[in-house]
N, C-alpha and C positions, 0 to 999 in steps of 0.2 A: 050665525053659528049656533046660537041657542036653540033655534028651531030644528036645525039639522041634528044636533046632539044635545038633548036637554040636560045631560050630566054636567056640562061645562058652560059657563058664561064668562068668556075671557075676551074682552074687547082689546085686540091687538091691532096696531095700525098697518102692518105690512105683511106681504107674502112670506118673506124670509122668517119673520118672527113666528108666523103661524106654523110654518113647516118645522121650525125648531121646537115649538111647543108640542106639536103632535108627536114628534120623535121622542121627546122627553116623557110624555104621558105613556107611550108604549113601554119605555124603559122602566118607568115607575111600576106599571102593572105587572111587567115580567118579574121585577124584583119582589113584589108582594107575593106572587105565586110561589117563587122559590123560597122566600124567607118565612112565609106563614106567620108573620109578626108585624106589628106596626112600625113605621118609621116616625120619628118625631122631628119636625122642623120648626123653624122659629116664626114668631108672629111678624117680625120685621121682614120686609121684602125689598128686593132691589127696585130702584126707581124706574127701571125700564119695563117692568111687567108685573102684573098682579099675582097674588098667590092663587093656587088652584085647590078647590075643595074636591076631594076624591072619596066617594062613599066606600065603605068597607065594613067588614064584620066588627071592627074595633071602633066604629063611629067615623065621624068626618074629621080626619086628621088634616092639618094644613101642610101642603107640599109647596116648596119653593122651586121655581125654575132654576136651572144652573145659574151661577153668579155671573157668568160671562157668555151670554148668547153670541152668536156670530155678529161681528160688527159693533159690539158693545164694550165699553171701557170696564176695567177692573174697578168695582165699586167698593172701596175699602170702608166707607162709612156704613154701608149695608152690612158688611161682614162684622164690623165692630159691634153692631147691635146683637149679633149672635152670641156674644161673650158677656154674660152678666157681670162678671167681676170687674170689667172695665168701667162700670158705673161707680165703683168704689171711690171714696175720697181718702187721701192719706195726708195727715197734718193739714186738713182743711183744703187740700188741693185735689184736683182730679188725678187719679192714678195713671201714671205713664209706665207701662210695663216693658222694660228693656232688659229683662233677665231671662230671655227665652232659651239661651243655651243651657241654663240650669233646669228650667221646666217651662212648658208652655201652658197657657190658660185653656180652659175647656169650654167648648160651645154648649149652648143649651140642649142641643140634640143629644150630646153625650151624657150630660147630667140626667136628662129625662129618660134616656135608654136604661141607665143603671137603676133609676128609681122604678121604672116599669118592671125590670127583672125582679127586683126584690118584692114588688107588689103583686106580680102575677105569675112568675115563673120559678121562684127560688126552690131549688132542690139540688141534691147531688146528681151526678150525671152517669150515664152508661151502665147503671146497675140496678134499675128498678123498673117495674112494669106500669107504674101509675102515671097519671097525666102530667103532673108537674115535672117528673123526671124526664118525660119525653120533651116537654117544652124547654127545659133547661139544656138538655142535650142538644136539641135542635138549635137553640140560640148560640151555644158554645161552638158547635161545629160550623154554623153559619159564619161566626166570627173568624174561624180558622180559614174558611174559604175567602173571606174578605181580605185577609192578610195575603193569602196565596195570589189573589188577583192583583193586589196593590204592589207586590214585589215581583210579580210575573214569575212565580215558581211554576214548575211543571205540574206538581201535584200538591194537594193539601197534606199529603203524608210527609211532605218536606218541611212542614211548619210545626215547630215545637214551642209551646207556651212555657215561659219561665218568668221570674220576677223582674228581669230587666237585662240590660246589656252586661252588667257586671256578672250576674249569675250565668248568662249565656257563655261568656268567655271562660269562666271557671268550669262550666259543664264540658266544653270542648277540651280544656286542659286536663281535667281529671278523668275524662272518659277516653277519648281518642288518644290524647297525649300520653297518659300513663300506660296505655295499651301498646303503643307503637314506638315511643322514643327510648333510646338506649344511650349509654355513655359515648360521648363524642359527636352525637347528632347535634345539628345546629337549628336554633330558632332565630328568625330574623324579624325585628320590628324597626320602627323609625323613631327619630327624636321627637316627633310630633305627638306621641301617644299620651293619652290619659292614663293615670295610675292604674285604672282597671285593665288596661292593655299592656301593662308592664309587670305588675306584681304577680299575677297568676303564672306568667311565664318564668319569672325568677323562681317561684316556688316549684314549678315543674322541673326546671333545670336542676335545682337542688335535689329533688326526689329521684331523678333519672340519670343524672350525670351529663345531661345535655349542656350545650354552650349557648348562651344568649348573645346575639350580635345586634348592633344598632346602626341603621343607615342614617347618614348625616343630612342636614338641611343647609341651604345657603343663607345669605344675609337677609333675604326677603321672606324666609320661612318656607321655602319650597324644597321638596325632597330632591336631593342631588341624584338624579336617575342613573347617571353613569356609575356613581359610587354604590348605589343600591344593587345594580346589576353585577358589579365587581364582587360584592359580598355574597352573592348567590353562588352555590356550587353543589357538588355531588353529595356533600354532607348536610345540605339544607333540607330538613324534613318538613318544616312548618314556617310559614310567613304570616304575620298578623299585623295589620295596619289600619289606621283610621281613614275613612273616605273624606271627612272634613275635620280639621283640628278644632277642638272646643276652645282652645286658648287663643288661637290666631285667626281662625276662619279659613285657613288654607285648604283648598280642594286638591286632593292628591290625584295623580294620573292613574286611577285605580285599575282601569282595564289593562293598561300596558304593564303595570306592576304584577297583576295576576298572570298575564301571559308570560312574562319573563320568569316568574317563579315556577309555573307549570313546565316550562322548557327544561328546568332542572329537576323535575319530578317532585317538587314540593307541593304540599297542600296549602291552601290559602284561606284565611279568615279575614273578612272585611268588617270593621266596626262601623256600623251605619248610624250610631246614636245621634250624631250631629248632622247627618246628611238627609235623613229620612223625611224631614218636614220641609226641606229646601230644594232637593233635587229628585228627579225621577229615579226610583229604585227599580232595577231590572237585573235580577240575579242571573238570568240566562245570558244576558248580554255581557255582564261582568265575568261570567263563568267561574265565580268564586266557589269554593267548597262549602264555606259557611258564611252567613251574613247575620249579624246580630243587631238588634235595636231595642229601645225602651219605649213603651207606650206614652209615658208622660212627656216625652220630647216631641210628640206628634199629636198634641191636643187630646190625648187619651188619659186614662187614670194612671196613678202611681201604682207600683207593685205588680206591673204586668209588662212583659216584653216577649221577644221572639228570638229563637234560633232557627234560621233556615239552614238546612243541610241537604246536600244531594242525597236522594233516597237510598241508593245502594250503599253509600258511605255511612249513613245513619244506621242502616240495618246490619252493617258489619262492625259496628262499634258497640262495646259493652256498656251497659247503663252505668251512670255515676251513682245514682241513689236507688235503693230498693224499697218496695212496699206494695201496697195495694194498687190496683188499677193498671199496673204495667205488666202484669203476669198472665200467662195462658194457663199455667198449672204449677202447683207447688206441692212437693213432698218434703219430708225431712232430709232426703238425700240430694234433691236437685230442684232447680227452678227453671221453667221455660218462660221466656219473655215474649211479649207481643212484638210485632213489627213496629217501626216508627209510624207515627210520633209517640204512641202510647208508652213505648219502652223507656222514654225519658220524662214521663209525666207521672211519677210515683205519687200516690196519695191524692187527697182532694186539692185540686188546683184553685187558682183565683178565678172562679167561674164568672162572677159578675163583672169583674174588671176586664176579662177577656172579651166579654160582650161589649163593654164600653169601648175597648180598643177598636173592635170592628166598626162601631158607630163612628169613631173618630176618623178612621181611614176612609169610610164612605163619605164623610164630610169633606175631607181633602179632595177626594175624587170629584165631588160635585163642584167644588171651587175650581179645581184643575191645577195640578202641580206645576205645569208650565206657566200658568198665569201667576202663581205664587212666586216662582223663580224670577220672572221678569220684574214683578213688583218689588221684590226684595233687592234685586240687583240695582234697580234705580235708587232705592233708598240707601243702599250701601255707598254708591257713588256720591249721592247728595251728602250723606253724613261724613264721608271721608273728606270732602272739600271743606265742610264746616269746621271739622276738628283740626285739619291741617293748618287752617288760618289762625288758630289760637296760639299766641306766643307762649313758649314754655311747655307746650304739649307735644309729646312724642308718641306716635302710633307704633305699636309693636306688631310686626307681621304685615308685610306689604306684598304678598304674593299676587301675581297677575290674575290668578283664578282664585277667587275667594267667595265664601258664603258670608252671611250677615253678621260678622263679628267685628267690633271696633275697639280692640284692646288698646289702652293707652296708659301712660304715666304723666303726671303733671308736676312740673318743677316746683319745689318748695312744699310739697304735700305728700303725706303718706296716703296710700290708696284707700285705707279705711276712712281717712278724713274726707276724701272726695266722696266716697260712697255715702257717708253720713250726711254731708251737705246736700247731696242730690236727694236723699230721702226726705229731707226737710221740705223739698220742693215737690214731693210726691212722685219722684222719679226713682224707679227700682232698677238698680244695676248690681252686678256682682263685683266685689273687690276682694282680692286675695290671690292665691296661686292656682285656683281652678282645678285642683287635683292634676296638675300638669307641670310639676316643678322642673323637670329636666329641660323642657323646651323654653321656659321663661329664663332659666339660668343661661341657656345658650345665647340669650339676648342681654345678659348682664343685669337682670332684674329678678327680684324674689316674688313680686306681685304686680298685678295690673288692675286697673278699673276696666270692666268689660261690659259695655252695652252690647246687646245682641238682639237681632231683629226677628220678627215673625210676620205672618200675612196681615195682621191687624194693625201694624205700626204705620205711622204716617210721617210726612215731612214735618208736621207740627210737633210731633214727639221729639224729633231730632233738633228742631229749632229750640225747644225748651231745654234740651240737654246742653246744647252749645251755649245758650244764654247763661245757664247756671254755672257752667265751667268757666266762662269768661268772667263772671262775677268773682269767682274764686281767684282767678289769675290776676285780676285788677287789685284784689285785696292784698296780694303779695307784691304788687308793683313790678311784675315780670314784664319786660319789654321785648318786643320782637326785633 
């Protein structure tokens, strides 16, 4: 192969691997032509194939083949090497990060992409003729295109950058909601919601005279779909619900819930904060009117997130905030706004972290969201069996369709005591109400211990968790 193409020296053993590698090289070169910027991958490489050196104007960056070539197993140990923080030690022990529902850790490619932005591209965007402004604008809009591709939006014009899911929900409430809702109109949510998908609608109802209604869940933590459908009616103007519960891990029947709401003429917002790193995001298949998520939940930076909205709907909605960058023309008598997405991006945005989010989504695409979902599903089943076998432990939320959340309470212990004891073993979990008090109270508890999973977790992580909890259980003498 080296003689036929001196740019590559990649000793692969089989035809299938060679074909997969050739396809990947073409994909890489197409990406470089589109992006006009370097990708940064890691020094660690999967065990089934070597890295590739690709010459370019930025030097010889190292590219890794996809983490799961056809016929190859999901290599979690290779992936773990992509995340430098997993080398940390806590209380003298290796860090076990099981607080992924709160925030995910960042791969080296994301960290390096942000560093590269500040080193080579830093400028404001869209409003200067100099080279760095062009680079920054290109990087920012490339990130927007990465988001569009990741969620399968029709157009990059449907992607609005915000600080995160919370700001995204508030944007919809205070723009579209205040523009369209009137006294007696109904807003429908579910018992599963995070406070960020409750409080903005309470505030909007108080401002407009609308009525907030809540769809119930069953004893497993699943939306009671027949009750949800019964609550929908001609006065329902807006439905907002989570695709995955942050407190229980319940996966809602989102597509059917959207369909039922649209049948009543309602608009629908889907909160994808907890689903975006676990399940394939496809806003066209969902047919939702808005989809919101946070970058830090999907291996990206904090302080950046996305509102997807159907383009015609965004352009028919009055902006929430005013300022520079979102206007076509201003006089003292009137202002003309840009079309979406700029009309919702007043002022200087979080440019570097938008670029970092783009890199994070590209990382997930390389690993493969379906590969991630299978891996996490196997871990969830394994962890559920381990925890269910511990006397005195009660799992909260046992929906048939769940993402990687294992909320529990342990007899004889406050949740903060369990969290502190796990921390002494280097195990990071969340303990508390998880900004989801209504759903926890539905199950008769004020707080839970919440281990939550991501692509870099392993069965060994869950073994360590179960061993530490069993030690606590034995200390109280709880018997099965």
